[in-house]
CHARMM-style PDB file with segment names, atoms N, HN, CA, C and O in Angstrom:
ATOM      1  N   UNK     1       5.291  -4.468  14.680  1.00  0.00      PROA
ATOM      2  CA  UNK     1       4.937  -3.557  13.636  1.00  0.00      PROA
ATOM      3  C   UNK     1       3.640  -2.791  14.193  1.00  0.00      PROA
ATOM      4  O   UNK     1       2.782  -3.397  14.835  1.00  0.00      PROA
ATOM      5  N   UNK     2       3.568  -1.687  13.962  1.00  0.00      PROA
ATOM      6  HN  UNK     2       4.265  -1.195  13.441  1.00  0.00      PROA
ATOM      7  CA  UNK     2       2.102  -0.924  14.364  1.00  0.00      PROA
ATOM      8  C   UNK     2       1.179  -1.331  13.453  1.00  0.00      PROA
ATOM      9  O   UNK     2       1.461  -1.465  12.262  1.00  0.00      PROA
ATOM     10  N   UNK     3      -0.180  -1.595  14.024  1.00  0.00      PROA
ATOM     11  HN  UNK     3      -0.409  -1.486  14.991  1.00  0.00      PROA
ATOM     12  CA  UNK     3      -1.123  -1.793  13.177  1.00  0.00      PROA
ATOM     13  C   UNK     3      -1.914  -0.616  12.642  1.00  0.00      PROA
ATOM     14  O   UNK     3      -2.118   0.403  13.301  1.00  0.00      PROA
ATOM     15  N   UNK     4      -2.299  -0.796  11.541  1.00  0.00      PROA
ATOM     16  HN  UNK     4      -2.133  -1.624  11.006  1.00  0.00      PROA
ATOM     17  CA  UNK     4      -2.921   0.316  10.705  1.00  0.00      PROA
ATOM     18  C   UNK     4      -4.272   0.765  11.659  1.00  0.00      PROA
ATOM     19  O   UNK     4      -4.856  -0.129  12.271  1.00  0.00      PROA
ATOM     20  N   UNK     5      -4.706   2.056  11.755  1.00  0.00      PROA
ATOM     21  HN  UNK     5      -4.231   2.782  11.258  1.00  0.00      PROA
ATOM     22  CA  UNK     5      -5.901   2.518  12.379  1.00  0.00      PROA
ATOM     23  C   UNK     5      -7.037   2.342  11.395  1.00  0.00      PROA
ATOM     24  O   UNK     5      -6.940   2.538  10.184  1.00  0.00      PROA
ATOM     25  N   UNK     6      -8.232   1.913  12.106  1.00  0.00      PROA
ATOM     26  HN  UNK     6      -8.310   1.754  13.090  1.00  0.00      PROA
ATOM     27  CA  UNK     6      -9.248   1.737  11.290  1.00  0.00      PROA
ATOM     28  C   UNK     6      -9.893   3.038  10.588  1.00  0.00      PROA
ATOM     29  O   UNK     6     -10.509   2.999   9.523  1.00  0.00      PROA
ATOM     30  N   UNK     7      -9.660   4.162  11.331  1.00  0.00      PROA
ATOM     31  HN  UNK     7      -9.159   4.193  12.196  1.00  0.00      PROA
ATOM     32  CA  UNK     7     -10.050   5.238  10.693  1.00  0.00      PROA
ATOM     33  C   UNK     7      -9.294   5.488   9.447  1.00  0.00      PROA
ATOM     34  O   UNK     7      -9.917   5.691   8.405  1.00  0.00      PROA
ATOM     35  N   UNK     8      -7.888   5.492   9.470  1.00  0.00      PROA
ATOM     36  HN  UNK     8      -7.382   5.328  10.317  1.00  0.00      PROA
ATOM     37  CA  UNK     8      -7.090   5.464   8.184  1.00  0.00      PROA
ATOM     38  C   UNK     8      -7.329   4.484   7.038  1.00  0.00      PROA
ATOM     39  O   UNK     8      -7.194   4.791   5.853  1.00  0.00      PROA
ATOM     40  N   UNK     9      -7.702   3.254   7.492  1.00  0.00      PROA
ATOM     41  HN  UNK     9      -7.811   3.005   8.454  1.00  0.00      PROA
ATOM     42  CA  UNK     9      -7.937   2.564   6.525  1.00  0.00      PROA
ATOM     43  C   UNK     9      -9.194   2.673   5.625  1.00  0.00      PROA
ATOM     44  O   UNK     9      -9.287   2.358   4.439  1.00  0.00      PROA
ATOM     45  N   UNK    10     -10.220   3.230   6.514  1.00  0.00      PROA
ATOM     46  HN  UNK    10     -10.145   3.486   7.478  1.00  0.00      PROA
ATOM     47  CA  UNK    10     -11.421   3.558   5.746  1.00  0.00      PROA
ATOM     48  C   UNK    10     -11.610   4.627   4.710  1.00  0.00      PROA
ATOM     49  O   UNK    10     -12.459   4.696   3.821  1.00  0.00      PROA
ATOM     50  N   UNK    11     -10.365   5.670   5.106  1.00  0.00      PROA
ATOM     51  HN  UNK    11      -9.676   5.614   5.828  1.00  0.00      PROA
ATOM     52  CA  UNK    11     -10.270   6.950   4.236  1.00  0.00      PROA
ATOM     53  C   UNK    11      -9.316   6.499   3.095  1.00  0.00      PROA
ATOM     54  O   UNK    11      -9.318   7.371   2.226  1.00  0.00      PROA
ATOM     55  N   UNK    12      -8.642   5.640   2.830  1.00  0.00      PROA
ATOM     56  HN  UNK    12      -8.640   4.931   3.536  1.00  0.00      PROA
ATOM     57  CA  UNK    12      -7.852   5.288   2.045  1.00  0.00      PROA
ATOM     58  C   UNK    12      -8.438   4.507   0.729  1.00  0.00      PROA
ATOM     59  O   UNK    12      -9.418   3.806   0.982  1.00  0.00      PROA
ATOM     60  N   UNK    13      -8.026   4.511  -0.557  1.00  0.00      PROA
ATOM     61  HN  UNK    13      -7.230   5.080  -0.763  1.00  0.00      PROA
ATOM     62  CA  UNK    13      -8.541   3.769  -1.582  1.00  0.00      PROA
ATOM     63  C   UNK    13      -8.034   2.478  -1.532  1.00  0.00      PROA
ATOM     64  O   UNK    13      -6.854   2.261  -1.256  1.00  0.00      PROA
ATOM     65  N   UNK    14      -8.989   1.441  -1.825  1.00  0.00      PROA
ATOM     66  HN  UNK    14      -9.948   1.617  -2.050  1.00  0.00      PROA
ATOM     67  CA  UNK    14      -8.645   0.180  -1.591  1.00  0.00      PROA
ATOM     68  C   UNK    14      -8.598  -0.721  -2.870  1.00  0.00      PROA
ATOM     69  O   UNK    14      -9.490  -0.475  -3.682  1.00  0.00      PROA
ATOM     70  N   UNK    15      -7.666  -1.782  -3.220  1.00  0.00      PROA
ATOM     71  HN  UNK    15      -6.941  -1.981  -2.560  1.00  0.00      PROA
ATOM     72  CA  UNK    15      -7.511  -2.300  -4.295  1.00  0.00      PROA
ATOM     73  C   UNK    15      -7.510  -3.789  -3.973  1.00  0.00      PROA
ATOM     74  O   UNK    15      -6.742  -4.276  -3.144  1.00  0.00      PROA
ATOM     75  N   UNK    16      -8.430  -4.508  -4.684  1.00  0.00      PROA
ATOM     76  HN  UNK    16      -9.054  -4.112  -5.358  1.00  0.00      PROA
ATOM     77  CA  UNK    16      -8.619  -5.822  -4.410  1.00  0.00      PROA
ATOM     78  C   UNK    16      -7.505  -6.796  -4.758  1.00  0.00      PROA
ATOM     79  O   UNK    16      -7.372  -7.874  -4.179  1.00  0.00      PROA
ATOM     80  N   UNK    17      -6.651  -6.333  -5.805  1.00  0.00      PROA
ATOM     81  HN  UNK    17      -6.758  -5.457  -6.275  1.00  0.00      PROA
ATOM     82  CA  UNK    17      -5.614  -7.268  -5.999  1.00  0.00      PROA
ATOM     83  C   UNK    17      -4.296  -6.251  -6.208  1.00  0.00      PROA
ATOM     84  O   UNK    17      -4.372  -5.029  -6.337  1.00  0.00      PROA
ATOM     85  N   UNK    18      -3.055  -7.061  -6.211  1.00  0.00      PROA
ATOM     86  HN  UNK    18      -2.992  -8.054  -6.106  1.00  0.00      PROA
ATOM     87  CA  UNK    18      -1.756  -6.433  -6.230  1.00  0.00      PROA
ATOM     88  C   UNK    18      -1.714  -5.767  -7.558  1.00  0.00      PROA
ATOM     89  O   UNK    18      -1.297  -4.609  -7.575  1.00  0.00      PROA
ATOM     90  N   UNK    19      -2.118  -6.378  -8.783  1.00  0.00      PROA
ATOM     91  HN  UNK    19      -2.457  -7.319  -8.769  1.00  0.00      PROA
ATOM     92  CA  UNK    19      -2.052  -5.861  -9.997  1.00  0.00      PROA
ATOM     93  C   UNK    19      -2.778  -4.604 -10.128  1.00  0.00      PROA
ATOM     94  O   UNK    19      -2.304  -3.695 -10.809  1.00  0.00      PROA
ATOM     95  N   UNK    20      -3.921  -4.484  -9.511  1.00  0.00      PROA
ATOM     96  HN  UNK    20      -4.306  -5.222  -8.958  1.00  0.00      PROA
ATOM     97  CA  UNK    20      -4.846  -3.272  -9.626  1.00  0.00      PROA
ATOM     98  C   UNK    20      -4.008  -2.089  -9.125  1.00  0.00      PROA
ATOM     99  O   UNK    20      -3.909  -1.025  -9.736  1.00  0.00      PROA
ATOM    100  N   UNK    21      -3.408  -2.373  -7.943  1.00  0.00      PROA
ATOM    101  HN  UNK    21      -3.489  -3.237  -7.446  1.00  0.00      PROA
ATOM    102  CA  UNK    21      -2.888  -1.414  -7.182  1.00  0.00      PROA
ATOM    103  C   UNK    21      -1.348  -0.970  -8.087  1.00  0.00      PROA
ATOM    104  O   UNK    21      -0.914   0.175  -8.218  1.00  0.00      PROA
ATOM    105  N   UNK    22      -0.845  -2.008  -8.525  1.00  0.00      PROA
ATOM    106  HN  UNK    22      -1.197  -2.937  -8.418  1.00  0.00      PROA
ATOM    107  CA  UNK    22       0.356  -1.568  -9.268  1.00  0.00      PROA
ATOM    108  C   UNK    22       0.290  -0.904 -10.390  1.00  0.00      PROA
ATOM    109  O   UNK    22       1.302  -0.373 -10.848  1.00  0.00      PROA
ATOM    110  N   UNK    23      -0.991  -0.824 -11.051  1.00  0.00      PROA
ATOM    111  HN  UNK    23      -1.812  -1.255 -10.679  1.00  0.00      PROA
ATOM    112  CA  UNK    23      -1.360  -0.237 -12.277  1.00  0.00      PROA
ATOM    113  C   UNK    23      -1.466   1.392 -11.769  1.00  0.00      PROA
ATOM    114  O   UNK    23      -1.093   2.338 -12.464  1.00  0.00      PROA
ATOM    115  N   UNK    24      -1.964   1.490 -10.619  1.00  0.00      PROA
ATOM    116  HN  UNK    24      -2.267   0.723 -10.055  1.00  0.00      PROA
ATOM    117  CA  UNK    24      -2.216   3.047 -10.248  1.00  0.00      PROA
ATOM    118  C   UNK    24      -0.614   3.528  -9.793  1.00  0.00      PROA
ATOM    119  O   UNK    24      -0.233   4.661 -10.089  1.00  0.00      PROA
ATOM    120  N   UNK    25       0.035   2.840  -9.260  1.00  0.00      PROA
ATOM    121  HN  UNK    25      -0.275   1.920  -9.020  1.00  0.00      PROA
ATOM    122  CA  UNK    25       1.405   3.063  -8.981  1.00  0.00      PROA
ATOM    123  C   UNK    25       2.159   3.434 -10.144  1.00  0.00      PROA
ATOM    124  O   UNK    25       2.952   4.372 -10.062  1.00  0.00      PROA
ATOM    125  N   UNK    26       1.993   2.771 -11.276  1.00  0.00      PROA
ATOM    126  HN  UNK    26       1.348   2.009 -11.342  1.00  0.00      PROA
ATOM    127  CA  UNK    26       2.818   2.910 -12.502  1.00  0.00      PROA
ATOM    128  C   UNK    26       2.392   4.316 -13.060  1.00  0.00      PROA
ATOM    129  O   UNK    26       3.177   5.115 -13.571  1.00  0.00      PROA
ATOM    130  N   UNK    27       0.980   4.517 -12.887  1.00  0.00      PROA
ATOM    131  HN  UNK    27       0.343   3.868 -12.472  1.00  0.00      PROA
ATOM    132  CA  UNK    27       0.365   5.685 -13.692  1.00  0.00      PROA
ATOM    133  C   UNK    27       0.709   6.973 -12.901  1.00  0.00      PROA
ATOM    134  O   UNK    27       0.585   8.047 -13.491  1.00  0.00      PROA
ATOM    135  N   UNK    28       1.129   6.956 -11.622  1.00  0.00      PROA
ATOM    136  HN  UNK    28       1.231   6.084 -11.143  1.00  0.00      PROA
ATOM    137  CA  UNK    28       1.335   8.084 -10.755  1.00  0.00      PROA
ATOM    138  C   UNK    28       2.618   8.995 -11.044  1.00  0.00      PROA
ATOM    139  O   UNK    28       3.680   8.506 -11.430  1.00  0.00      PROA
ATOM    140  N   UNK    29       2.453  10.168 -10.855  1.00  0.00      PROA
ATOM    141  HN  UNK    29       1.590  10.565 -10.541  1.00  0.00      PROA
ATOM    142  CA  UNK    29       3.563  10.928 -10.921  1.00  0.00      PROA
ATOM    143  C   UNK    29       4.526  11.043  -9.460  1.00  0.00      PROA
ATOM    144  O   UNK    29       5.634  11.555  -9.306  1.00  0.00      PROA
ATOM    145  N   UNK    30       3.700  10.408  -8.559  1.00  0.00      PROA
ATOM    146  HN  UNK    30       2.799   9.992  -8.684  1.00  0.00      PROA
ATOM    147  CA  UNK    30       4.501  10.379  -7.152  1.00  0.00      PROA
ATOM    148  C   UNK    30       5.105   9.230  -7.116  1.00  0.00      PROA
ATOM    149  O   UNK    30       4.851   8.449  -8.033  1.00  0.00      PROA
ATOM    150  N   UNK    31       5.892   8.889  -6.244  1.00  0.00      PROA
ATOM    151  HN  UNK    31       6.098   9.524  -5.499  1.00  0.00      PROA
ATOM    152  CA  UNK    31       6.645   7.950  -5.782  1.00  0.00      PROA
ATOM    153  C   UNK    31       6.023   7.064  -4.724  1.00  0.00      PROA
ATOM    154  O   UNK    31       6.322   7.194  -3.537  1.00  0.00      PROA
ATOM    155  N   UNK    32       4.921   5.917  -5.275  1.00  0.00      PROA
ATOM    156  HN  UNK    32       4.678   5.811  -6.239  1.00  0.00      PROA
ATOM    157  CA  UNK    32       4.102   5.186  -4.258  1.00  0.00      PROA
ATOM    158  C   UNK    32       4.620   4.019  -3.929  1.00  0.00      PROA
ATOM    159  O   UNK    32       5.531   3.530  -4.597  1.00  0.00      PROA
ATOM    160  N   UNK    33       4.205   3.528  -3.056  1.00  0.00      PROA
ATOM    161  HN  UNK    33       3.464   3.925  -2.514  1.00  0.00      PROA
ATOM    162  CA  UNK    33       4.545   2.092  -2.427  1.00  0.00      PROA
ATOM    163  C   UNK    33       3.079   1.557  -2.195  1.00  0.00      PROA
ATOM    164  O   UNK    33       2.114   2.201  -1.786  1.00  0.00      PROA
ATOM    165  N   UNK    34       3.142   0.147  -2.574  1.00  0.00      PROA
ATOM    166  HN  UNK    34       3.926  -0.377  -2.907  1.00  0.00      PROA
ATOM    167  CA  UNK    34       1.835  -0.571  -2.408  1.00  0.00      PROA
ATOM    168  C   UNK    34       2.018  -1.487  -1.107  1.00  0.00      PROA
ATOM    169  O   UNK    34       3.144  -1.905  -0.837  1.00  0.00      PROA
ATOM    170  N   UNK    35       0.991  -1.781  -0.352  1.00  0.00      PROA
ATOM    171  HN  UNK    35       0.076  -1.441  -0.572  1.00  0.00      PROA
ATOM    172  CA  UNK    35       1.115  -2.375   0.911  1.00  0.00      PROA
ATOM    173  C   UNK    35      -0.351  -3.110   1.031  1.00  0.00      PROA
ATOM    174  O   UNK    35      -1.395  -2.599   0.624  1.00  0.00      PROA
ATOM    175  N   UNK    36      -0.239  -4.528   1.724  1.00  0.00      PROA
ATOM    176  HN  UNK    36       0.609  -4.943   2.055  1.00  0.00      PROA
ATOM    177  CA  UNK    36      -1.506  -4.984   2.204  1.00  0.00      PROA
ATOM    178  C   UNK    36      -1.810  -4.592   3.515  1.00  0.00      PROA
ATOM    179  O   UNK    36      -0.931  -4.589   4.378  1.00  0.00      PROA
ATOM    180  N   UNK    37      -3.056  -4.234   3.770  1.00  0.00      PROA
ATOM    181  HN  UNK    37      -3.769  -4.237   3.069  1.00  0.00      PROA
ATOM    182  CA  UNK    37      -3.481  -3.763   4.907  1.00  0.00      PROA
ATOM    183  C   UNK    37      -3.695  -4.721   5.731  1.00  0.00      PROA
ATOM    184  O   UNK    37      -4.366  -5.668   5.321  1.00  0.00      PROA
ATOM    185  N   UNK    38      -3.214  -4.738   7.036  1.00  0.00      PROA
ATOM    186  HN  UNK    38      -2.668  -3.969   7.370  1.00  0.00      PROA
ATOM    187  CA  UNK    38      -3.561  -5.497   8.033  1.00  0.00      PROA
ATOM    188  C   UNK    38      -4.872  -5.459   8.629  1.00  0.00      PROA
ATOM    189  O   UNK    38      -5.223  -6.341   9.412  1.00  0.00      PROA
ATOM    190  N   UNK    39      -5.587  -4.538   8.325  1.00  0.00      PROA
ATOM    191  HN  UNK    39      -5.302  -3.822   7.689  1.00  0.00      PROA
ATOM    192  CA  UNK    39      -7.026  -4.457   8.770  1.00  0.00      PROA
ATOM    193  C   UNK    39      -8.011  -5.150   7.868  1.00  0.00      PROA
ATOM    194  O   UNK    39      -8.735  -6.064   8.263  1.00  0.00      PROA
ATOM    195  N   UNK    40      -8.009  -4.688   6.669  1.00  0.00      PROA
ATOM    196  HN  UNK    40      -7.421  -3.946   6.349  1.00  0.00      PROA
ATOM    197  CA  UNK    40      -8.961  -5.028   5.561  1.00  0.00      PROA
ATOM    198  C   UNK    40      -8.463  -6.150   4.729  1.00  0.00      PROA
ATOM    199  O   UNK    40      -9.274  -6.815   4.086  1.00  0.00      PROA
ATOM    200  N   UNK    41      -7.108  -6.432   4.687  1.00  0.00      PROA
ATOM    201  HN  UNK    41      -6.449  -5.892   5.210  1.00  0.00      PROA
ATOM    202  CA  UNK    41      -6.543  -7.331   4.116  1.00  0.00      PROA
ATOM    203  C   UNK    41      -6.612  -6.929   2.360  1.00  0.00      PROA
ATOM    204  O   UNK    41      -6.236  -7.779   1.553  1.00  0.00      PROA
ATOM    205  N   UNK    42      -7.059  -5.741   1.944  1.00  0.00      PROA
ATOM    206  HN  UNK    42      -7.365  -5.050   2.600  1.00  0.00      PROA
ATOM    207  CA  UNK    42      -6.868  -5.210   0.780  1.00  0.00      PROA
ATOM    208  C   UNK    42      -5.477  -4.611   0.461  1.00  0.00      PROA
ATOM    209  O   UNK    42      -4.548  -4.668   1.266  1.00  0.00      PROA
ATOM    210  N   UNK    43      -5.389  -4.059  -0.702  1.00  0.00      PROA
ATOM    211  HN  UNK    43      -6.143  -4.013  -1.356  1.00  0.00      PROA
ATOM    212  CA  UNK    43      -4.310  -3.262  -0.845  1.00  0.00      PROA
ATOM    213  C   UNK    43      -4.303  -1.602  -0.814  1.00  0.00      PROA
ATOM    214  O   UNK    43      -5.167  -0.989  -1.441  1.00  0.00      PROA
ATOM    215  N   UNK    44      -3.462  -1.029  -0.186  1.00  0.00      PROA
ATOM    216  HN  UNK    44      -2.760  -1.527   0.323  1.00  0.00      PROA
ATOM    217  CA  UNK    44      -3.393   0.407  -0.206  1.00  0.00      PROA
ATOM    218  C   UNK    44      -2.137   1.083  -0.659  1.00  0.00      PROA
ATOM    219  O   UNK    44      -1.043   0.519  -0.653  1.00  0.00      PROA
ATOM    220  N   UNK    45      -2.331   2.273  -1.036  1.00  0.00      PROA
ATOM    221  HN  UNK    45      -3.219   2.731  -1.040  1.00  0.00      PROA
ATOM    222  CA  UNK    45      -0.731   2.867  -1.098  1.00  0.00      PROA
ATOM    223  C   UNK    45      -0.245   3.961  -0.592  1.00  0.00      PROA
ATOM    224  O   UNK    45      -1.080   4.817  -0.300  1.00  0.00      PROA
ATOM    225  N   UNK    46       0.784   4.181  -0.410  1.00  0.00      PROA
ATOM    226  HN  UNK    46       1.462   3.485  -0.647  1.00  0.00      PROA
ATOM    227  CA  UNK    46       1.538   5.345   0.416  1.00  0.00      PROA
ATOM    228  C   UNK    46       2.758   5.795  -0.135  1.00  0.00      PROA
ATOM    229  O   UNK    46       3.594   5.064  -0.665  1.00  0.00      PROA
ATOM    230  N   UNK    47       2.839   7.034   0.007  1.00  0.00      PROA
ATOM    231  HN  UNK    47       2.160   7.628   0.438  1.00  0.00      PROA
ATOM    232  CA  UNK    47       4.132   7.758  -0.288  1.00  0.00      PROA
ATOM    233  C   UNK    47       5.180   7.722   0.830  1.00  0.00      PROA
ATOM    234  O   UNK    47       6.342   8.034   0.567  1.00  0.00      PROA
ATOM    235  N   UNK    48       4.851   7.386   1.960  1.00  0.00      PROA
ATOM    236  HN  UNK    48       3.908   7.132   2.173  1.00  0.00      PROA
ATOM    237  CA  UNK    48       5.768   7.291   3.147  1.00  0.00      PROA
ATOM    238  C   UNK    48       6.709   6.183   2.911  1.00  0.00      PROA
ATOM    239  O   UNK    48       6.307   5.143   2.390  1.00  0.00      PROA
ATOM    240  N   UNK    49       7.958   6.345   3.267  1.00  0.00      PROA
ATOM    241  HN  UNK    49       8.285   7.190   3.690  1.00  0.00      PROA
ATOM    242  CA  UNK    49       8.833   5.010   3.457  1.00  0.00      PROA
ATOM    243  C   UNK    49       9.583   5.172   4.555  1.00  0.00      PROA
ATOM    244  O   UNK    49      10.570   4.437   4.534  1.00  0.00      PROA
ATOM    245  N   UNK    50       9.491   5.899   5.577  1.00  0.00      PROA
ATOM    246  HN  UNK    50       8.689   6.496   5.594  1.00  0.00      PROA
ATOM    247  CA  UNK    50      10.195   6.165   6.927  1.00  0.00      PROA
ATOM    248  C   UNK    50       9.557   4.870   7.746  1.00  0.00      PROA
ATOM    249  O   UNK    50       8.346   4.762   7.941  1.00  0.00      PROA
ATOM    250  N   UNK    51      10.409   4.030   8.139  1.00  0.00      PROA
ATOM    251  HN  UNK    51      11.392   4.118   7.981  1.00  0.00      PROA
ATOM    252  CA  UNK    51      10.192   3.054   9.088  1.00  0.00      PROA
ATOM    253  C   UNK    51       9.408   1.864   8.591  1.00  0.00      PROA
ATOM    254  O   UNK    51       8.887   1.017   9.317  1.00  0.00      PROA
ATOM    255  N   UNK    52       9.383   1.892   7.314  1.00  0.00      PROA
ATOM    256  HN  UNK    52       9.806   2.579   6.724  1.00  0.00      PROA
ATOM    257  CA  UNK    52       8.821   0.560   6.483  1.00  0.00      PROA
ATOM    258  C   UNK    52       9.809  -0.203   5.952  1.00  0.00      PROA
ATOM    259  O   UNK    52      10.858   0.357   5.635  1.00  0.00      PROA
ATOM    260  N   UNK    53       9.673  -1.447   5.782  1.00  0.00      PROA
ATOM    261  HN  UNK    53       8.821  -1.902   6.040  1.00  0.00      PROA
ATOM    262  CA  UNK    53      10.595  -2.348   5.470  1.00  0.00      PROA
ATOM    263  C   UNK    53      10.208  -2.553   3.800  1.00  0.00      PROA
ATOM    264  O   UNK    53       9.089  -2.689   3.306  1.00  0.00      PROA
ATOM    265  N   UNK    54      11.508  -2.524   3.140  1.00  0.00      PROA
ATOM    266  HN  UNK    54      12.417  -2.413   3.541  1.00  0.00      PROA
ATOM    267  CA  UNK    54      11.284  -2.679   1.706  1.00  0.00      PROA
ATOM    268  C   UNK    54      11.169  -4.194   1.343  1.00  0.00      PROA
ATOM    269  O   UNK    54      11.928  -4.972   1.919  1.00  0.00      PROA
ATOM    270  N   UNK    55      10.258  -4.674   0.414  1.00  0.00      PROA
ATOM    271  HN  UNK    55       9.641  -4.041  -0.054  1.00  0.00      PROA
ATOM    272  CA  UNK    55      10.375  -6.008  -0.023  1.00  0.00      PROA
ATOM    273  C   UNK    55      11.650  -6.371  -0.838  1.00  0.00      PROA
ATOM    274  O   UNK    55      12.266  -5.635  -1.608  1.00  0.00      PROA
ATOM    275  N   UNK    56      11.875  -7.475  -0.553  1.00  0.00      PROA
ATOM    276  HN  UNK    56      11.375  -8.073   0.073  1.00  0.00      PROA
ATOM    277  CA  UNK    56      13.023  -7.950  -1.248  1.00  0.00      PROA
ATOM    278  C   UNK    56      12.746  -8.255  -2.721  1.00  0.00      PROA
ATOM    279  O   UNK    56      11.741  -8.858  -3.095  1.00  0.00      PROA
ATOM    280  N   UNK    57      13.793  -7.756  -3.604  1.00  0.00      PROA
ATOM    281  HN  UNK    57      14.610  -7.266  -3.300  1.00  0.00      PROA
ATOM    282  CA  UNK    57      13.222  -8.216  -4.939  1.00  0.00      PROA
ATOM    283  C   UNK    57      13.045  -9.747  -5.243  1.00  0.00      PROA
ATOM    284  O   UNK    57      13.881 -10.444  -4.668  1.00  0.00      PROA
ATOM    285  N   UNK    58      12.139 -10.419  -6.022  1.00  0.00      PROA
ATOM    286  HN  UNK    58      11.459  -9.852  -6.489  1.00  0.00      PROA
ATOM    287  CA  UNK    58      12.076 -11.551  -6.311  1.00  0.00      PROA
ATOM    288  C   UNK    58      12.972 -12.022  -7.542  1.00  0.00      PROA
ATOM    289  O   UNK    58      13.110 -11.313  -8.539  1.00  0.00      PROA
ATOM    290  N   UNK    59      13.481 -13.087  -7.420  1.00  0.00      PROA
ATOM    291  HN  UNK    59      13.368 -13.663  -6.610  1.00  0.00      PROA
ATOM    292  CA  UNK    59      14.566 -13.682  -8.414  1.00  0.00      PROA
ATOM    293  C   UNK    59      13.759 -14.393  -9.352  1.00  0.00      PROA
ATOM    294  OT1 UNK    59      14.285 -14.994 -10.289  1.00  0.00      PROA
TER     295      UNK     59
END
């Protein structure tokens, strides 16, 4: 998998917890996906889905 560029990471809103990011996802009118950044280890949001693995549902 390709690593997130530092310049992209720095421009994005960051969330310290998964729960914090999910609150924003639920309130959004856009279809967003949350992910943990491989640079800063915080959570970011994206609307892109192409080429991304979808997390498996937890049982």
